[in-house]
C-alpha positions, 0 to 999 in steps of 0.5 A, spaced: 859 813 905 858 813 912 862 814 918 864 817 925 868 823 927 872 825 934 874 832 935 880 833 938 882 840 942 888 843 938 888 838 932 885 835 926 879 831 928 880 824 927 875 820 923 873 814 920 869 813 913 867 807 909 866 808 902 862 804 897 862 805 890 858 801 885 858 802 877 853 800 873 855 798 866 851 795 861 853 788 862 856 788 869 856 792 876 863 794 878 863 795 886 869 798 890 869 799 897 874 801 902 875 804 909 879 810 911 881 812 918 885 818 921 887 817 928 892 822 931 895 824 924 896 817 921 892 815 916 889 807 916 886 804 909 883 798 908 881 795 901 874 791 902 872 790 895 875 791 888 873 789 881 878 783 881 875 780 875 875 786 871 882 788 873 884 781 871 881 782 864 885 788 863 892 785 864 896 780 860 892 773 860 899 769 862 899 773 869 895 770 875 893 777 877 886 776 881 890 772 887 895 778 887 890 783 888 886 779 893 891 778 898 891 786 899 884 785 901 881 786 908 888 788 911 889 795 914 895 799 912 898 805 915 901 811 912 902 818 913 900 823 908 908 826 907 911 819 907 908 818 900 911 824 897 917 820 894 912 816 890 910 823 886 914 824 879 920 829 881 917 834 876 910 834 880 914 835 886 918 841 883 911 844 881 908 843 888 914 846 892 914 852 887 907 854 889 904 860 889 906 867 892 902 869 898 899 875 894 897 871 888 894 866 893 890 871 897 887 874 890 885 867 888 881 866 894 878 872 893 876 871 886 873 864 888 869 867 894 866 873 890 864 868 884 857 866 883 858 859 880 851 856 881 844 857 881 841 853 887 833 852 887 829 849 893 825 844 890 822 840 896 822 841 904 818 835 906 822 829 904 825 823 908 832 820 908 831 814 913 829 818 919 832 824 917 828 830 915 831 833 908 831 839 903 832 838 896 835 842 892 837 843 884 843 846 882 845 849 876 852 851 873 852 858 871 857 857 865 858 865 863 860 866 871 865 860 871 868 862 864 869 869 867 872 866 873 877 862 869 879 869 865 881 873 871 885 867 875 889 866 868 891 874 868 893 873 876 897 866 875 900 867 868 899 875 867 896 874 860 888 873 857 885 867 854 886 866 846 880 866 842 882 858 841 883 857 849 876 860 850 873 856 845 875 850 848 873 852 855 866 853 852 866 846 849 867 843 856 863 847 860 857 846 855 858 839 856 858 840 864 852 845 864 848 839 861 849 836 868 842 835 872 845 836 880 840 834 885 842 835 893 839 833 899 841 836 905 839 835 912 833 840 915 837 840 922 844 839 922 845 841 914 849 836 912 849 833 905 846 827 905 845 825 898 847 827 891 844 825 884 848 827 878 845 825 871 848 827 864 845 826 858 847 826 851 855 827 853 859 827 847 865 822 847 868 822 840 863 819 836 858 817 841 853 820 846 853 817 853 848 818 859 851 817 866 848 817 873 852 818 879 849 817 886 852 819 892 849 817 899 852 820 906 849 817 912 851 815 919 855 821 921 856 820 929 861 823 934 864 817 937 871 815 939 876 813 933 881 808 935 887 805 930 886 799 928 891 793 931 896 790 926 896 795 921 902 794 915 906 800 913 903 802 906 910 805 905 914 798 906 908 794 902 909 799 896 917 799 896 917 791 896 912 792 890 917 796 887 923 793 888 920 786 886 918 789 879 925 792 879 928 785 880 923 782 874 926 788 870 933 787 871 932 779 870 929 781 863 934 786 862 940 780 863 937 775 859 936 780 853 944 782 855 946 775 855 943 774 848 946 780 845 953 777 848 952 771 845 950 773 838 956 778 838 961 772 840 958 767 835 959 773 830 966 774 832 968 767 831 965 766 825 969 772 822 975 769 826 975 762 824 972 759 829 976 763 834 973 766 840 975 773 842 980 774 848 974 777 852 968 781 851 971 788 850 974 785 844 967 785 841 966 792 842 967 798 837 973 801 841 975 795 845 978 797 852 978 804 854 985 804 855 987 801 848 981 804 843 982 800 837 983 793 839 977 791 835 975 794 829 968 796 827 968 790 823 971 785 828 964 782 829 960 784 823 960 791 823 953 794 827 952 787 830 958 788 835 956 790 842 956 798 843 958 797 850 959 791 855 953 791 859 952 793 866 947 791 871 940 795 870 939 796 878 946 799 880 950 800 873 956 795 875 959 790 871 954 784 872 958 780 867 965 782 870 967 775 872 967 773 864 970 779 862 977 778 863 977 770 862 982 769 856 978 763 853 970 765 853 965 760 850 959 763 848 955 757 851 959 756 857 958 764 858 950 763 857 949 757 862 953 761 867 949 767 866 943 764 867 945 760 873 940 764 878 946 764 883 950 769 879 
């Protein structure tokens, strides 16, 4: 990670950061790179590198996903943090809005501030990262102290103590976390974190044991003037268009399914009525029209094979097939051809 920042009086600092992540698997390397800026309260995001081949392999083979993904690379998108809240599921928003009362918040902050969760040991005091003098430290998680903190927080948040089963589960998780070896390299003069290395050996994952290494490097923390990129697209508009496009695809798929059901019900009705099609679609629903319930019997089209109800449009819930529900003579195949017409 590298970047720059600019301090503004009475406001949050502007910043620009380049994030570059590389995940090395057994047979391939997965790379993700992005740049993010904040300028006067607006965020700007640019995706530089994505594992397109891996993403393509995870999605259905009949979709050409790689071109779809790459079209979003190296394009700046702008957004306000609050503008993305509408994409959070309702229950998450409700939970976030509920929050904690000020007294509980203050108590939680007090508990965290007093907790001694790590043992940090100085290892070397004469290393270099580039041209920067750094100190190297080892950090060990104090699991019993963290367990005590979680117990105290549970009392504050839920007014209850841990059950034996909950404490056992938490101990299992902490035992895995305690296996981590954490090394930190901190600048001698500016006290900025320059590098971190986390290694986990023999971590249980089901029936397997995994070993993982995570390296993070932070470089070029310079104070500079941060400018907003020109021509940035609204991320909110891009997301809305993608959602709308998916909704249209879902609607079209639903309409095709509805069409097949209508055709089947009409044909079954005709089979049961000497080749005569019903006067309208309502006649192949169990209750017929709302004003004339019983117009069609349950067995009019073969019992359970009737339409449960006249289908409505998946997007706006209107009767998408209204032009075809009042015709006195309905032919299933003419109806199908009409519904499949892109103009309808």
